[in-house]
N, C-alpha and C positions, 0 to 999 in steps of 0.2 A: 481452405477458405474460412472455416470456423476459427482456426488459429490466427489467421490474418485479421479477422474482424475483432477478436479479443485483444490482440496486441495493439491494434489501432485504437480501440476504445480505451485501453489502459493509458496509452500515450496521450490521447486527447484529454482524459481526466486529469492526468498529472500536469499537463500544460495549463488547463483551466485552474487547477489548484495553485500553480505558481503565479499566474496572473492574479488570482484572488488574494494571494499573500501580499501583493503590492497595493491592492485597493482596500482602504480601511473599512468600507461598509460591506465587503464581500468575504465570506468565510471560505478561504481556499482549501483548508484542510478537509472540508466535507467532500471535496472532489479528489484531492491529492491522495489521501489514504486509500480509498477504494481503487484508484488507478494503480497504486503500488501493489495492492493485494492481487489484482489481476495480472500484473506484469511479473510477479514473483513466480508464477507457474512456468515462465519461459526464460527468465534471466536470473542465474544464480547469485550475482551480486545483490540484486534486489531482495531475493529470498534471505540472504544473510542479514541484510539491513532489517527486514521485518522480524527475523528471529531474534536479533539483538534488541529491537524495540520491545518485543514480547517479554524477553528476559528481564529487561529493565522495569517493565510494568508489572512483573509478577503474574503474567497471564497463565491461567490453567487451561490445558488442552482438554479434549473431550473425555478422556478416560480418567480424569481427575488428578493426573500427575501435574505437579507444579514445574513448569519449564525453567523457573528461576533457580532451581536447586542445582 
């Protein structure tokens, strides 16, 4: 049940983010990115997408290692 709720929440956030991308006064990425982060726990292609984005941004993980290297 918990997994179903998290997946549903992730999908809803991504859909709201996509709609927000079409409406000029609404910042869709504020909903889309958290939705993708939630879905990354369950869908490997989404996890690969987030890892790619982290690498491009030069994101540092918790132990101080730079994932971009």
